[in-house]
VMD Tcl script that builds the backbone (N, CA, C; Angstrom):
set m [mol new atoms 342]
animate dup $m
set s [atomselect $m all]
$s set {name element resname resid chain x y z} {
  {N N MET 1 A 55.885 -214.158 -146.180}
  {CA C MET 1 A 55.297 -213.222 -145.419}
  {C C MET 1 A 54.496 -212.671 -145.918}
  {N N THR 2 A 54.030 -212.505 -147.253}
  {CA C THR 2 A 52.685 -211.449 -147.863}
  {C C THR 2 A 51.570 -212.047 -147.461}
  {N N ASP 3 A 51.220 -213.318 -146.661}
  {CA C ASP 3 A 50.013 -213.826 -146.925}
  {C C ASP 3 A 49.775 -213.094 -145.163}
  {N N LEU 4 A 50.726 -212.371 -144.829}
  {CA C LEU 4 A 50.438 -212.743 -143.171}
  {C C LEU 4 A 49.437 -210.788 -142.896}
  {N N PRO 5 A 48.141 -210.906 -142.315}
  {CA C PRO 5 A 47.469 -209.022 -142.399}
  {C C PRO 5 A 48.684 -208.170 -142.184}
  {N N LEU 6 A 48.343 -207.109 -142.921}
  {CA C LEU 6 A 49.593 -206.183 -142.754}
  {C C LEU 6 A 49.615 -205.678 -141.176}
  {N N SER 7 A 48.366 -205.739 -140.562}
  {CA C SER 7 A 48.464 -205.140 -138.616}
  {C C SER 7 A 49.616 -206.173 -137.962}
  {N N LEU 8 A 49.971 -207.112 -138.627}
  {CA C LEU 8 A 51.000 -208.468 -138.214}
  {C C LEU 8 A 52.173 -207.736 -138.794}
  {N N ILE 9 A 52.499 -206.818 -139.566}
  {CA C ILE 9 A 53.935 -206.809 -139.799}
  {C C ILE 9 A 54.435 -205.227 -139.736}
  {N N ASP 10 A 55.551 -204.801 -138.865}
  {CA C ASP 10 A 56.205 -203.987 -138.783}
  {C C ASP 10 A 56.634 -203.099 -140.038}
  {N N HIS 11 A 56.799 -202.157 -139.825}
  {CA C HIS 11 A 57.930 -201.491 -140.314}
  {C C HIS 11 A 59.171 -201.940 -141.319}
  {N N TRP 12 A 59.749 -203.035 -140.382}
  {CA C TRP 12 A 60.973 -203.258 -141.144}
  {C C TRP 12 A 60.502 -205.009 -141.683}
  {N N GLY 13 A 59.194 -205.045 -142.006}
  {CA C GLY 13 A 58.804 -206.332 -142.600}
  {C C GLY 13 A 58.874 -208.105 -141.547}
  {N N THR 14 A 58.983 -207.193 -140.669}
  {CA C THR 14 A 58.968 -208.651 -139.621}
  {C C THR 14 A 57.828 -208.462 -139.151}
  {N N TRP 15 A 57.407 -210.118 -138.931}
  {CA C TRP 15 A 55.900 -210.575 -138.457}
  {C C TRP 15 A 55.786 -210.017 -137.103}
  {N N GLN 16 A 54.490 -209.900 -136.535}
  {CA C GLN 16 A 54.606 -209.471 -135.621}
  {C C GLN 16 A 53.306 -210.137 -134.835}
  {N N PRO 17 A 53.770 -210.607 -133.872}
  {CA C PRO 17 A 52.787 -211.946 -133.301}
  {C C PRO 17 A 52.024 -210.825 -132.317}
  {N N LYS 18 A 50.786 -211.348 -132.278}
  {CA C LYS 18 A 49.470 -210.724 -130.995}
  {C C LYS 18 A 49.740 -210.250 -130.154}
  {N N TYR 19 A 50.700 -211.161 -129.646}
  {CA C TYR 19 A 51.179 -210.835 -127.990}
  {C C TYR 19 A 52.575 -211.249 -127.985}
  {N N ILE 20 A 53.026 -210.903 -127.065}
  {CA C ILE 20 A 54.874 -211.084 -126.888}
  {C C ILE 20 A 55.091 -211.612 -125.443}
  {N N LEU 21 A 56.231 -212.335 -125.711}
  {CA C LEU 21 A 56.652 -213.504 -124.770}
  {C C LEU 21 A 58.197 -212.482 -123.966}
  {N N TYR 22 A 58.602 -212.226 -122.971}
  {CA C TYR 22 A 59.515 -211.417 -122.531}
  {C C TYR 22 A 59.889 -211.731 -120.973}
  {N N VAL 23 A 61.271 -211.613 -120.684}
  {CA C VAL 23 A 61.624 -212.477 -119.591}
  {C C VAL 23 A 61.650 -211.087 -118.487}
  {N N GLY 24 A 61.506 -209.969 -118.934}
  {CA C GLY 24 A 61.829 -209.139 -117.631}
  {C C GLY 24 A 61.843 -207.770 -118.436}
  {N N LEU 25 A 62.181 -206.358 -117.632}
  {CA C LEU 25 A 62.651 -205.376 -118.097}
  {C C LEU 25 A 63.755 -205.048 -118.601}
  {N N CYS 26 A 64.128 -204.589 -119.445}
  {CA C CYS 26 A 65.818 -203.977 -119.968}
  {C C CYS 26 A 66.568 -203.781 -118.691}
  {N N PRO 27 A 67.680 -204.350 -117.933}
  {CA C PRO 27 A 68.730 -203.325 -117.145}
  {C C PRO 27 A 69.420 -202.247 -117.594}
  {N N TYR 28 A 69.322 -201.849 -118.653}
  {CA C TYR 28 A 70.242 -201.124 -119.294}
  {C C TYR 28 A 69.129 -199.732 -119.600}
  {N N CYS 29 A 68.301 -199.601 -120.254}
  {CA C CYS 29 A 67.353 -198.525 -120.667}
  {C C CYS 29 A 66.433 -198.461 -120.046}
  {N N GLN 30 A 65.966 -199.371 -118.701}
  {CA C GLN 30 A 64.652 -199.379 -118.233}
  {C C GLN 30 A 62.896 -199.161 -118.317}
  {N N GLY 31 A 63.575 -198.800 -120.022}
  {CA C GLY 31 A 62.116 -199.227 -120.415}
  {C C GLY 31 A 61.566 -199.976 -121.662}
  {N N GLY 32 A 62.465 -201.000 -122.053}
  {CA C GLY 32 A 62.281 -201.791 -123.413}
  {C C GLY 32 A 62.358 -202.896 -122.067}
  {N N THR 33 A 61.367 -204.794 -122.956}
  {CA C THR 33 A 62.033 -205.215 -122.600}
  {C C THR 33 A 62.686 -206.630 -123.468}
  {N N ALA 34 A 62.897 -207.900 -122.427}
  {CA C ALA 34 A 63.981 -208.643 -123.131}
  {C C ALA 34 A 63.054 -209.649 -123.966}
  {N N GLU 35 A 63.086 -209.365 -125.121}
  {CA C GLU 35 A 62.052 -210.087 -125.527}
  {C C GLU 35 A 62.717 -211.391 -126.385}
  {N N PRO 36 A 62.177 -212.637 -126.607}
  {CA C PRO 36 A 63.234 -213.574 -127.497}
  {C C PRO 36 A 62.817 -213.245 -128.943}
  {N N ILE 37 A 64.105 -213.362 -129.748}
  {CA C ILE 37 A 63.780 -213.064 -131.147}
  {C C ILE 37 A 64.334 -214.428 -132.092}
  {N N VAL 38 A 64.389 -214.365 -133.279}
  {CA C VAL 38 A 64.977 -216.004 -133.559}
  {C C VAL 38 A 65.571 -214.678 -135.065}
  {N N LEU 39 A 66.832 -215.657 -135.101}
  {CA C LEU 39 A 68.075 -214.989 -136.268}
  {C C LEU 39 A 67.572 -215.805 -137.320}
  {N N GLN 40 A 68.050 -215.305 -138.153}
  {CA C GLN 40 A 68.449 -215.988 -139.714}
  {C C GLN 40 A 68.554 -218.031 -139.440}
  {N N GLY 41 A 70.008 -217.718 -138.811}
  {CA C GLY 41 A 70.288 -219.427 -138.666}
  {C C GLY 41 A 69.483 -220.236 -137.702}
  {N N GLY 42 A 68.089 -219.463 -137.295}
  {CA C GLY 42 A 67.483 -220.234 -136.239}
  {C C GLY 42 A 67.812 -219.751 -134.696}
  {N N GLU 43 A 68.638 -219.529 -134.386}
  {CA C GLU 43 A 69.243 -218.875 -132.973}
  {C C GLU 43 A 68.570 -218.332 -132.147}
  {N N ILE 44 A 68.265 -218.175 -131.051}
  {CA C ILE 44 A 66.879 -217.487 -130.217}
  {C C ILE 44 A 68.043 -216.644 -129.494}
  {N N VAL 45 A 67.492 -215.286 -129.650}
  {CA C VAL 45 A 68.325 -214.344 -128.486}
  {C C VAL 45 A 67.616 -213.675 -127.687}
  {N N LEU 46 A 67.417 -212.730 -126.931}
  {CA C LEU 46 A 67.090 -211.919 -126.256}
  {C C LEU 46 A 67.330 -210.124 -126.638}
  {N N ASN 47 A 66.018 -210.106 -127.391}
  {CA C ASN 47 A 66.529 -208.260 -127.577}
  {C C ASN 47 A 65.816 -207.139 -126.975}
  {N N CYS 48 A 66.234 -206.122 -126.827}
  {CA C CYS 48 A 65.447 -205.226 -126.083}
  {C C CYS 48 A 64.997 -204.535 -127.192}
  {N N GLY 49 A 64.132 -203.941 -127.834}
  {CA C GLY 49 A 63.104 -203.069 -128.113}
  {C C GLY 49 A 64.020 -201.776 -128.064}
  {N N GLY 50 A 63.760 -201.397 -127.226}
  {CA C GLY 50 A 64.229 -199.899 -126.838}
  {C C GLY 50 A 65.408 -199.214 -127.106}
  {N N CYS 51 A 66.658 -200.129 -126.244}
  {CA C CYS 51 A 68.264 -199.588 -126.885}
  {C C CYS 51 A 68.961 -200.614 -127.552}
  {N N ALA 52 A 68.399 -201.938 -127.896}
  {CA C ALA 52 A 68.927 -202.598 -129.081}
  {C C ALA 52 A 70.016 -203.386 -128.486}
  {N N THR 53 A 70.139 -203.554 -126.965}
  {CA C THR 53 A 70.729 -204.601 -126.895}
  {C C THR 53 A 70.491 -205.904 -126.581}
  {N N VAL 54 A 71.644 -206.817 -126.622}
  {CA C VAL 54 A 71.019 -208.736 -126.927}
  {C C VAL 54 A 71.743 -209.039 -126.199}
  {N N TRP 55 A 70.914 -210.356 -125.709}
  {CA C TRP 55 A 71.611 -211.162 -124.934}
  {C C TRP 55 A 71.712 -212.803 -125.768}
  {N N THR 56 A 72.778 -213.256 -125.195}
  {CA C THR 56 A 72.950 -214.498 -126.443}
  {C C THR 56 A 72.214 -215.757 -125.736}
  {N N SER 57 A 71.468 -216.009 -124.196}
  {CA C SER 57 A 70.971 -216.603 -123.467}
  {C C SER 57 A 70.375 -215.772 -122.175}
  {N N VAL 58 A 68.978 -216.964 -121.709}
  {CA C VAL 58 A 68.935 -215.907 -120.345}
  {C C VAL 58 A 69.672 -216.076 -119.208}
  {N N ASP 59 A 70.524 -216.869 -119.254}
  {CA C ASP 59 A 71.488 -216.501 -118.733}
  {C C ASP 59 A 72.709 -215.226 -118.471}
  {N N GLN 60 A 72.677 -214.797 -119.405}
  {CA C GLN 60 A 73.090 -213.865 -119.853}
  {C C GLN 60 A 72.404 -212.609 -119.481}
  {N N TYR 61 A 71.367 -212.722 -119.718}
  {CA C TYR 61 A 70.209 -211.500 -118.969}
  {C C TYR 61 A 70.237 -211.334 -117.715}
  {N N HIS 62 A 70.301 -212.421 -116.998}
  {CA C HIS 62 A 70.154 -212.466 -115.370}
  {C C HIS 62 A 71.829 -212.029 -114.909}
  {N N HIS 63 A 72.779 -212.294 -115.793}
  {CA C HIS 63 A 73.894 -212.128 -114.806}
  {C C HIS 63 A 74.389 -210.312 -115.776}
  {N N GLY 64 A 73.863 -210.234 -116.246}
  {CA C GLY 64 A 73.715 -208.661 -117.198}
  {C C GLY 64 A 74.568 -208.594 -118.032}
  {N N ASP 65 A 74.840 -209.142 -118.929}
  {CA C ASP 65 A 75.733 -209.224 -119.730}
  {C C ASP 65 A 75.424 -208.967 -121.177}
  {N N GLY 66 A 74.985 -207.977 -121.679}
  {CA C GLY 66 A 74.005 -207.467 -122.684}
  {C C GLY 66 A 75.097 -207.204 -123.898}
  {N N VAL 67 A 75.027 -207.332 -125.159}
  {CA C VAL 67 A 76.165 -207.085 -126.393}
  {C C VAL 67 A 74.942 -205.603 -126.434}
  {N N SER 68 A 75.489 -204.311 -127.027}
  {CA C SER 68 A 74.867 -203.480 -127.195}
  {C C SER 68 A 74.838 -203.586 -129.173}
  {N N VAL 69 A 73.764 -203.525 -130.003}
  {CA C VAL 69 A 73.657 -203.771 -131.515}
  {C C VAL 69 A 73.081 -202.623 -131.855}
  {N N ARG 70 A 73.907 -202.102 -132.949}
  {CA C ARG 70 A 73.532 -201.015 -133.984}
  {C C ARG 70 A 73.711 -201.515 -135.125}
  {N N ALA 71 A 72.736 -200.412 -135.596}
  {CA C ALA 71 A 72.903 -200.806 -137.326}
  {C C ALA 71 A 74.148 -199.558 -137.633}
  {N N PRO 72 A 74.662 -200.425 -139.026}
  {CA C PRO 72 A 74.209 -200.918 -139.868}
  {C C PRO 72 A 75.115 -202.213 -139.578}
  {N N GLU 73 A 75.829 -202.361 -139.229}
  {CA C GLU 73 A 76.457 -203.706 -138.734}
  {C C GLU 73 A 75.988 -204.897 -138.347}
  {N N SER 74 A 75.285 -204.142 -137.100}
  {CA C SER 74 A 74.316 -205.261 -136.618}
  {C C SER 74 A 74.865 -206.271 -135.526}
  {N N VAL 75 A 76.377 -206.612 -135.151}
  {CA C VAL 75 A 77.244 -207.525 -134.969}
  {C C VAL 75 A 76.822 -207.686 -133.553}
  {N N ILE 76 A 76.154 -208.958 -133.311}
  {CA C ILE 76 A 76.025 -209.877 -132.095}
  {C C ILE 76 A 77.444 -210.413 -131.294}
  {N N ASN 77 A 78.254 -211.245 -132.296}
  {CA C ASN 77 A 79.474 -211.859 -131.796}
  {C C ASN 77 A 79.606 -212.381 -133.363}
  {N N ASP 78 A 80.709 -212.894 -133.196}
  {CA C ASP 78 A 81.904 -213.378 -134.627}
  {C C ASP 78 A 80.334 -214.537 -135.368}
  {N N ASP 79 A 79.339 -214.919 -134.844}
  {CA C ASP 79 A 79.115 -215.911 -135.465}
  {C C ASP 79 A 77.497 -215.385 -135.673}
  {N N LEU 80 A 76.761 -214.518 -135.225}
  {CA C LEU 80 A 75.439 -213.890 -134.812}
  {C C LEU 80 A 75.413 -212.025 -135.397}
  {N N HIS 81 A 74.268 -212.134 -135.939}
  {CA C HIS 81 A 73.955 -210.734 -136.524}
  {C C HIS 81 A 72.652 -210.586 -136.480}
  {N N LYS 82 A 71.939 -209.276 -136.688}
  {CA C LYS 82 A 70.474 -208.878 -136.029}
  {C C LYS 82 A 70.415 -207.569 -137.188}
  {N N ARG 83 A 70.826 -208.369 -138.375}
  {CA C ARG 83 A 70.205 -207.238 -139.658}
  {C C ARG 83 A 69.228 -207.071 -139.673}
  {N N LYS 84 A 68.398 -206.098 -140.140}
  {CA C LYS 84 A 67.210 -205.706 -141.044}
  {C C LYS 84 A 66.798 -206.841 -141.872}
  {N N GLY 85 A 65.494 -207.413 -141.450}
  {CA C GLY 85 A 64.400 -208.582 -142.660}
  {C C GLY 85 A 65.513 -209.711 -141.925}
  {N N THR 86 A 66.211 -210.006 -141.285}
  {CA C THR 86 A 66.964 -211.287 -140.785}
  {C C THR 86 A 66.746 -211.995 -139.836}
  {N N TRP 87 A 65.427 -211.205 -138.912}
  {CA C TRP 87 A 65.248 -211.826 -138.237}
  {C C TRP 87 A 63.633 -211.576 -137.421}
  {N N ARG 88 A 63.212 -212.579 -136.979}
  {CA C ARG 88 A 61.511 -212.049 -136.514}
  {C C ARG 88 A 61.393 -212.518 -134.909}
  {N N TYR 89 A 60.316 -212.028 -134.415}
  {CA C TYR 89 A 59.541 -212.107 -133.007}
  {C C TYR 89 A 59.636 -213.634 -133.010}
  {N N ALA 90 A 59.942 -214.028 -131.734}
  {CA C ALA 90 A 59.888 -215.652 -131.728}
  {C C ALA 90 A 58.955 -216.444 -131.152}
  {N N THR 91 A 58.195 -217.010 -131.189}
  {CA C THR 91 A 56.378 -217.570 -131.037}
  {C C THR 91 A 56.787 -218.611 -129.630}
  {N N ALA 92 A 55.616 -219.251 -128.933}
  {CA C ALA 92 A 55.679 -219.621 -127.632}
  {C C ALA 92 A 56.368 -221.260 -128.119}
  {N N GLU 93 A 56.177 -221.760 -129.328}
  {CA C GLU 93 A 56.550 -222.806 -130.290}
  {C C GLU 93 A 58.028 -222.702 -129.829}
  {N N ASP 94 A 58.460 -221.684 -130.563}
  {CA C ASP 94 A 60.058 -221.846 -130.827}
  {C C ASP 94 A 60.861 -221.230 -129.438}
  {N N VAL 95 A 60.348 -221.518 -128.287}
  {CA C VAL 95 A 61.006 -221.237 -127.143}
  {C C VAL 95 A 60.577 -222.272 -125.966}
  {N N ALA 96 A 59.689 -222.871 -126.434}
  {CA C ALA 96 A 59.137 -224.134 -125.735}
  {C C ALA 96 A 60.580 -224.988 -124.776}
  {N N HIS 97 A 61.339 -225.175 -125.860}
  {CA C HIS 97 A 62.293 -225.899 -125.071}
  {C C HIS 97 A 63.386 -225.180 -124.330}
  {N N LEU 98 A 63.035 -223.816 -123.844}
  {CA C LEU 98 A 64.242 -222.918 -122.942}
  {C C LEU 98 A 64.011 -223.332 -121.842}
  {N N ARG 99 A 62.544 -223.482 -121.712}
  {CA C ARG 99 A 62.239 -223.780 -120.004}
  {C C ARG 99 A 62.366 -222.869 -119.016}
  {N N VAL 100 A 61.433 -221.315 -119.607}
  {CA C VAL 100 A 62.104 -220.109 -119.199}
  {C C VAL 100 A 60.658 -219.541 -118.930}
  {N N GLU 101 A 60.221 -219.062 -117.764}
  {CA C GLU 101 A 59.245 -219.043 -117.433}
  {C C GLU 101 A 58.816 -217.095 -117.992}
  {N N TRP 102 A 57.871 -217.310 -119.359}
  {CA C TRP 102 A 58.163 -215.994 -119.761}
  {C C TRP 102 A 56.917 -215.174 -119.576}
  {N N LYS 103 A 56.974 -214.072 -119.456}
  {CA C LYS 103 A 55.598 -213.186 -119.920}
  {C C LYS 103 A 55.200 -212.539 -120.563}
  {N N ILE 104 A 53.793 -212.606 -120.913}
  {CA C ILE 104 A 52.924 -212.698 -121.764}
  {C C ILE 104 A 52.239 -210.969 -121.591}
  {N N ALA 105 A 52.553 -210.417 -122.746}
  {CA C ALA 105 A 51.332 -209.162 -122.690}
  {C C ALA 105 A 51.151 -208.761 -124.273}
  {N N PRO 106 A 50.270 -208.000 -124.358}
  {CA C PRO 106 A 49.695 -207.422 -125.485}
  {C C PRO 106 A 50.855 -207.013 -126.151}
  {N N ASN 107 A 50.849 -206.826 -127.769}
  {CA C ASN 107 A 51.672 -206.682 -128.494}
  {C C ASN 107 A 51.573 -205.095 -128.826}
  {N N TRP 108 A 52.560 -204.276 -127.734}
  {CA C TRP 108 A 52.189 -202.746 -127.882}
  {C C TRP 108 A 52.533 -202.207 -129.185}
  {N N ARG 109 A 53.365 -202.748 -130.124}
  {CA C ARG 109 A 53.607 -202.570 -131.696}
  {C C ARG 109 A 52.175 -202.321 -131.992}
  {N N LEU 110 A 51.150 -203.173 -132.409}
  {CA C LEU 110 A 50.289 -203.630 -132.721}
  {C C LEU 110 A 49.279 -202.377 -132.539}
  {N N THR 111 A 49.174 -202.192 -131.510}
  {CA C THR 111 A 48.402 -200.872 -130.833}
  {C C THR 111 A 48.616 -199.468 -131.134}
  {N N ASN 112 A 50.505 -199.150 -131.083}
  {CA C ASN 112 A 50.676 -198.120 -131.260}
  {C C ASN 112 A 50.814 -197.906 -132.829}
  {N N GLY 113 A 50.413 -199.063 -133.975}
  {CA C GLY 113 A 50.465 -198.512 -135.460}
  {C C GLY 113 A 52.144 -198.521 -135.717}
  {N N GLN 114 A 52.825 -199.265 -134.691}
  {CA C GLN 114 A 54.260 -199.584 -135.691}
  {C C GLN 114 A 54.549 -200.947 -136.081}
}
mol reanalyze $m
mol bondsrecalc $m
mol representation Tube
mol addrep $m
């Protein structure tokens, strides 16, 4: 990861794409977006950066079945966790097989210096 420009790495050391993919607004906090992230084991989940809610599938997002994930445990379920440094934002290639109609926006984290 050290070969990436610093502007693409956030304060957690996570790679930041120039554009983000998202399904829609978070139904819980109304301010965050449900964005796909890749966990350490390669699993893809949706994550709200605003309130830390996680959905393990797009169907869960549409049914409102999110899990609130807080540090330091960062447990999603018995098999999944989202601890600092163990996940990254998903790219279009990561989520191509999901057959979801993604919305695309410039990554606000880069423009806001986060």
